[in-house]
N, C-alpha and C positions, 0 to 999 in steps of 0.2 A: 811216615812218621815225621820227617823233617818238615814237610809242608804244613802240617797241623801246628807244630810249635812256632813256626815262622808267623803264621796268621795270628796267633795269640800274642806273640812278642811285639809285633809292630802295629797292631790294630789300634792301640791306644796307649798314651803315656800314663794313664791312670786305670789300673785294672783292679776291680773289686775282687773279693775272695771267691772267685768262681772255682778255682782249683783247691784252695786251702780251706774253704768253708768259713773263713774269718770275715767279720763285719769290718772291712777295712776303713770305710768312711767314718764309722763311729770311733774306731780306735784312733785314727788320725785327728779327728775333731777333738777328742779328749787330750791327745798329746799337744795340740795347738793351744789349748786353753791357757797353759802356762805362758806361752809366747804372747798370746793376746793380752794377758794381764800386764805384761811389760808395756805394751802399746797403750793400754787403758791408763796406766799410771802417768805416762807422758801426756796423754790427752787431758787428763785431769789437771796436770801441772800447767798445760797451756790455757785451759779454761780458767783456772784460778788466777793466773797472771793477767788474763784479759779482764776478769772481774776486778782485780786490783786497779788496773788502769782506769776502768770505768768509774770506780769509787773515787779515785783521786780526781778525775775529771769532773765528777759531781761536786766535789769540794771546791774545785777551781770555779765552777759555774756559780756556786753559791756565793763565793767571795766576789766574783765579777758582778753578780746581780746586786749585791750589797753596795759595791762601789758605784754602780750606775744610779742607784736610788738615793744615795747619801752624798756622793761626791761628783755629781753630774755637772761638768763644766759648761754644758750647752743648755742647761735648764736650772736657773737659780732656785726655783721652787723645790728642786731635788738635790740641793747642795748645801749641807749644813755649814760649810765654810764660806758661803757667799755673804757679803755684807749688805746686799740689797734687801734682805728680809728682816734686818734688825730694827728699822725704823718705819713708822707709818705716817702718812700725811693725811690729816683731817681737813679736807677741803670740800665745800659744797660744789656739786657738779655745776659747771658753767661753760659758756661758749667761748671763753677768752683765753684760758690758760690751764695747763695741767702741771703738776709737780710730783717728783718722786725723790725721796731721800735715801741715801745710802747709810751704812752703819756709822760713819764718822760725822754725820750731820748733828748739830746741836739741837737738843729738844727745846721747844719753845714756840712762841707766837711770831708769825711772819705776816707781812702785808705787802701786796703789790698795789701801790697807791694809784697808778695810772699806767695804761699802755698807750703811749703816744702814737706809735706806728709799729707795724710788724716788718720784718725783713723781707725784701723782695729781690728776685733775681733780675738781671738785665735781660731784656727781650727785644726782638724786632719783629714786626708783623707786616704782612702784605699791605701796601698802600692803596690797594683796590681789590675788588673781587677777583679771584684767580681765574676761575673758569668762566664766570659771568654769563651763565646760560649756555644754550646750544647755538652755535654760529654756523651758517651755511658757508660754502666756499665758492659757489657759482653765482654769477651775475644773471639774475632771471630776466633782465631786460634784453639779453641776447636771444631769448626764446621768443619767436614771433607768436607762438601759441603754447600755453602750458597744457600739454596733452596728458591729463591724469584721470580721465574718466575710467572708472573701474579700479583705480588704485586704492589700496588700503594699507595702513601701517598701525603698529601698536604704540600707544602712549602709556607709559607706566609712571604713575605719580605716587610717591611715598609707598611703593610696594604694591599698589593696586593697578591692575592692567585694564586698559580700555582700547577699543578698536575705532580708528578714525577712517572713514571711507569717503570717496569722491565719486559722483555720478555724472560729472561734466568736465569739459575742458574750459580753459580760461584764456581770453585774449587781453584781459585787463589785470595787471598785477595787483592793483589795489582791491579789486573785487575778490581775487583769489585769497589775499591775506584776510579780508573781511570774512569770507566764508570759513577759512581755516580757524579764525578766532571763534566764530559762532559754534563750530563743531567742537572745539576744545572746551568752550564754556558749557555746552550741552552735556558733554560726557564727563568732564572733570570737575565742573563747578565754575560759576562765573568768576572770572578774574584770577583763578588759580594759576593759570599759565597764560602769558601774553605773547602774541605773535606779531612780528613787525618786519619791515625791510630796513636795512641800514643804508648808509649813504652810497654803498656800492651795490645796492639792490640785492643783497644777500639776506637770506632768512635769518631772523633772530628769534629764539624761543627762550623766554625768561620765566623762572618759577621762584619767587621770593620765599625764603625760609622753607623750601620743600626740595625733595629730590625728584627730578623729572628725567625720564629716559625715553628715547625713541628706538623702535625695533622694526625691521622689515617683517612683513607678513608673508608666510610661505605661499599663501593663496593668491598673492598679488604678483602679476607679471611686472608691473612697474615698481621699481624699488626706490628707496629714499635717495640714492645717489643721483637720480634724475633731477632732484631739486637741490643738489649740492650738499645734501645732508649725509651723515654717516650712521648706519645702523649700529646701535649700541651706545651711541653718544649720550652723554649725560649733562645735566645743567650744573652739576658740581663735579669735582675731581673724582674719577674712578681710581681709587688708590691701587687697586690690583691691575689696572691697565697701564700700558707703557706710556712713555712720554709722547710717542707718536700717536697713540690712540687718544690721548687726552688733548694734545696741542697740535697734532699734525707735524711735529718737529722730529726729524730723524737725525739731528746733529749730535756729534759727540760733545760732552760737557766735562769741564774740569774746573775745580775751584778749591780754595783753602778756607777752613774754619779753624780759627785759633791755631794756625800753623800746620794743621793736619790736612793733607791733600787728598782729594777725592776725584775719581774718574768714572764717568758713566757714559752709556750710549743711549740713543733714542729708543732702543728695544727694552731698556730696563724699566721696570714698573716703578710707579711713585712709591709704593710700599717698600720695595727693595732699597730705593735711595734713602728713604726716611730711616729704615731700620739700620742701614749701614752707618749713617751719620750718628744715630742715637747710641749705637754700640761701640763707637770709636773713641779714640783718645782726645777728641775735640771737646768732650765734656759739655755737650749741649743736648737739648732735646727738641726735635722738630715735631710739631703737631699740626693737624688740620682741623678746622672748625667747619663742618658741613653747613651750618646755619648761616654763618657770615661769609662762607666761601673764601676764607683767608688762611694763610699759612703763618705759623709763628715759630721762631727759633728762640729758645730760652736757655740761659746759662745754667749749668748744674749748681753752681755756687750762688748763694744769695749775698746781699750786702752791697755797700757802695763801692767796694773794690772788685765786684764781678764785672765781666765784660764779654762781648762777642765781637770777634774780628773776622769779617768775611771778605775774601779777595777772589773775585771772579777771574778765571784764567782764560778759558775758551767756552764758547757756547753761550746760551742765555738763560741758564738756570737762575743765576744771580746776575747782577750788573745793571747797566743803564736800561737795557731792553729785557729785563728779567721777566720770564714767564710767570713768576710767582709774585711779582710786584715788590721784590726786596732787592734793592740795589747793592747793598753791602757796605763795606767800610767798618769803622770802629763804633760800636754801640756800648755805652756805659751808663745805663739808667737805673741800675739797681739801688736799693736803699737798705740802710741798717735798721735793726729793731731798736726802739728807744722807749724807755720805761723808767718808772721810779720804784725802788724797792726799799721797804722799811724807811721811808722818807716822807713823813706826814706833811712837812712844809714844802715838799717838792723843790728842793734846792739843788739836787745833784742828779742829772739825767745819766742813766746807765745805757751804754750803747753796745750792741752786739751785732756781728755780721750775720748771725744765724738766728732762727727762731727757737732753736733748741740749744741750750747751753747749761753749764753747771756753775753755780756760785755757792761756795761754802758747803760742798757735798750735797747740794740739792739741785736736781736737774729739772729745768723749766722748759716748757714748750709753749710759746706764745701762738695764739691762733687768730686773734682779732683785736682791733683797737677798742679801748673803753676808758671812760673817765671814772668809772665805778671802782672803788677800792675793793680788792679781793683779799680777804683774810683767810689764813689757814694756820694749822698747828702741826708741829712735828713732835711725835711721841715715841717713846720706847715701845717696841712691839712685844709686850709681855706675853700675850697669848700665843703669838706667832713663834716666839723663841721657845716657850714651853712645849708647844706642839712639835717643833723641830727637834728639841732634845729628846722628847718622849719617843718620837718616830725613830730617831737614831738608836736609842737604847733598846727599844723593842726589837729592831732588826739585828742589832749587835748581839742581844741575848739569843736570838734564833740561831745566829752563826755559832756562838759559843756552845749552844746545846748540840748542834749537829757535830761539831768537832769533838766534843766530849763523848758523845755516843760512840763515835768511831773508835776513839782510843781506849775506852773502857769496856766496850761490848765484848763479851766472852765468845770465843769460837767453839762450836761443838764439832769435834773431830769425827763424830760418827756420821756427819753429813758432809760427804765429799761430792764433788761434781759428778753427775750421773753419766754413765756410759750410754751409748746408743742402745745397747741390749737392755739396760735397765729401763730406759725411757719407753721402750717398746712394750713393757708390761705395766705401764702406768697411764693414768688419765692426764689430760693437760692440767687440770686443777692440782693433782697430786705432784706433778712435775714443778709447777709454779710454787707450791708451798714448800717443797723440798729445797728448791734453789734459793728461796727467800731465807730459809734457815741456814743454808750452806754459806750464804754471803755474809751472815752476821759475824762480826769480829774480824772482817777481812783486813781492816787497818788497825787492829788492836795494838796498843803500845807503839804506834808509829812515831818515830822520833821527830819528824817534821811537824806533825800536828801537835804533838806535846810541846815542842818549842814555840810554836805560834801561840798556843793557849797561854804559855808562861809569859810570852812577850806582851800579850793583851793584859794580863793581870798586872804586870809590872808597869805598863803604861797607865793603868787606872790608879794604882796605889802610890805611884811616885808623884811628889808635889810638882806643880808648875812653877818654874822659877819666878821669884819676886811677886808671887800671889799669896797673900796672907789669908788663905781660904782652903778648906778641904772639902771633898765631896760629901763627907758625912755631915758637915755643917750646913749644906744646902739641900739635905734630904735625899741624897743619892748614896746607896750603900751596896756592898757585895759580900758574899761569903764564899771563900775559896773551896771549902770542903762540903758543907751541907747543900750548897746550891751550885756547885761546880763553876763558880766564877760569874754567874749571872748577876745582873745589876737590878736593884729595886729602886723605885722612886716614891717618895712621899710628896704627893701633889701639892698639899698645902704649904709644906716647908719650902719646896722648890719655887713655887710661884711667889711666895713671900720674899725669897732671896733674889729672884729676878727683879721684882719691883724695887727692892731696897738697894741692891748692889748689881745693877744691870750689867755694866761693863765688865765687872769682875767675873760674873757667872758666864758671860759670853766668852771671856778670855780662857776660862777653865776648859772650854771645849775647842775653841777655834783659833787661839792665838797662834800666829805664824812666826817661826824662828827667823832671826836675821841671817841664819845659814840656809842657803837655798838647797833644795833637795836634788841630789844626783845619786846615781848608783855607786859612785866611787868616792864617797866621802872618807876622809881619814878618820881614825878612831876618835881623835879629839873633836873634830867637827861634828861627827855623828852624835857624840855624847852631848855636845853643846846644843845641837838641834833638838835632840830628845828632851833635854831639860827645859828649853824655852817653849817648846810646842805645847798646845793644849791637847786634851785627850783625843779629840776627833782627828786632829792632825797626826798624832802619834799612830792611831789605828790605821789611818790612810797610808802612812809610810810603811807600816808593818805589812799590810796587805800587798803593797807594791813589791816589796822584797820577795814575796812568795809567788805572785802570779803575773808579774810584768813580762811582756814579750820583748822588751828592749834589752839589749845586751850590755853588760858592764865591760870594763876595760880588758877583762880576761875572756870575753866572748860568751859569758854565761847569762842565761835568762833567769827568771825567778825560780826559786827552789822547787816549787811544785811543777812548774813548766818543764824544768830539766828532768824531773822524775817521770812525769806522765804525758807531757805535751798537751796541745789542744789542736782541734781541727782548724783548717784554713790558716795554718801557720807552719813554718819550716819545722817547728818542734814536733809536729805530728809524726814525723818519720825519724827524728834524731834523738828522742828522749830515751832514758834508760830502760823503761819498761817495754817500749816498742822493740828496742834492740834485744831484750831478753825474750820477748815473744817470738821474734824472728829466729833466735837461736833454738828455742824449743820446737818451732815448726820444722827446722832443719833436722833436729834430733828425731822428731816424730816421723819424718819422711824416711830417715835412715832405718828407724825401727820397723816401719811397715815393709821396707825392702827386705830387711833381715827376716821378718816373719814370712814373707812370700817365699824367700829362698828356703827357709826351714821346711815349709809345707811341701815344696817341690822335692826336697831331699827325702821326706817321709814317703811321699808317693813313689818316688823312684825306688826306694828300698823295698817297699811292699810289692811293687810291680815285679822287681827282680825275684822276690820270694815266690810269687804266683807262677812266674815263668819256670823257675827251678822245680817247683812242685809238679807243674804240668808235664815237664820233661820226665820227671821220675814216674809219674803215673803212666805216661805213654810207653816208657821203656818197660815198666812192669807188665803192662797189658801185652806188649809184644812178646816178652819172655813167656808169659802164661800161655799165650796162643801157640807158641812154638812147642811148649811141653805137652800141650793137649793133642798135638798132631801124632 
């Protein structure tokens, strides 16, 4: 008897109703439903808090997108506050000058009467060809016989490759050069490359206004170095090649340009040297012209006060024996731009050190000299300002509509977040429709959004200081109740107002207060800034207050950022809703642990019951069997 009970007692921690006949699993499952409901409530609370955070972040994104499209500091075409869109320049396209007016430029007619000269930078150029063709390094007169029968090499001219072959040896250097010239003419074209011997009986290969290169042939046993030539050598500088590869110079070089010191070795490429100089504080640009085979150093600045000061220290990059043909010293050969502006009699020359300059809020760029008078007009950009205002108001209305929907939308409390069990009985479409309804009204009556809408309305209805104009008088109106603060435009009235009172209309939107914006303005300064600002400036300030990620003196970011945070910012983990979500997650984990413990308790009690009943049944069977004996 004892062995039978022991097997029942220890074979499992969960014993179904084998002895009692009870459906233990069903009973415990029903008992656990109440416990599961507690967990579901917390899960719903967690889901709802996450939805709320998502909704706030959606509002933040909407406001951020509005800021990017209407107050974009890097793109004036998307910045209603920019002055560059206020005026237009009516100038016939020409090769001599361009002009661009900002908002403070006076409307009217202008004339550039003559451009005497454009501004130029100081520059110094090689006094002779730098590479000057391909030069051999061996005296061929030292060879009693030029044994090149069977030799071949590749000649590459302007990217096209040809093979030059020899089928004989030479005892006469002149005959060899003559034959070499004939072969080059036959393959490359007459006179494209000329071959000769210099005074030292070294081979010279020249290719005017072309790029010529020689390369060893893998099929030839005799290589170019037999003739004192280097495989890969070019008639012009190989910028990717080292100083040694180009000039055969392996020396270290050091020099100064405008006081900035440079140090290079023979293994450095020409390209590396040029890039290092061009990207340095020397403020010059070094360039190479492959047609003229000359190097030029040009100052970054233009004008008669520009200069280049080169001091060679060691080596021969610059100096008296310069490999580039640039000795160095001080070069100051730049020139100023000189022109007449609105000066029909040409009595007063205007001089500028740069070709791009601003006079009376008009920015000019001179491109070429001309005696031809160039006339142009500056006009108020009526259509541009109208389009800018309309774009701003359309997007503003969209923002207001979204905020209004959030704060007024009614929540249906019959639609709570679904549990996993509920989702299991629904299709994906049904789940999506349910959750869409459940999310409605999630920010109903939200105080932050209500306050923002109120501030928007106040910004619109409050007069701009010292402007004798109302929005209604220029065809812009709103209705706080019937239209939820959306703004409407009467196109005819607004365009008429822009044409008649251009500056005043612009000021209604874009006027900038004398008080600069900061997060920590005093109440007095904040009120002064608000009164002086135009409507768009006010809206920009309001939005900053709610979504800026910059901290004020108390360490706080914008109101909505503090509430819900944004990704890719510290606020993602430190905002109020994230803290609340984390608290709910902790509560949910605790509730799940409690539910597991409760289920274990139920199984333990029912298991004890089964064991007790089994013991009783065993004892009863034993007594019965004894009585039957």
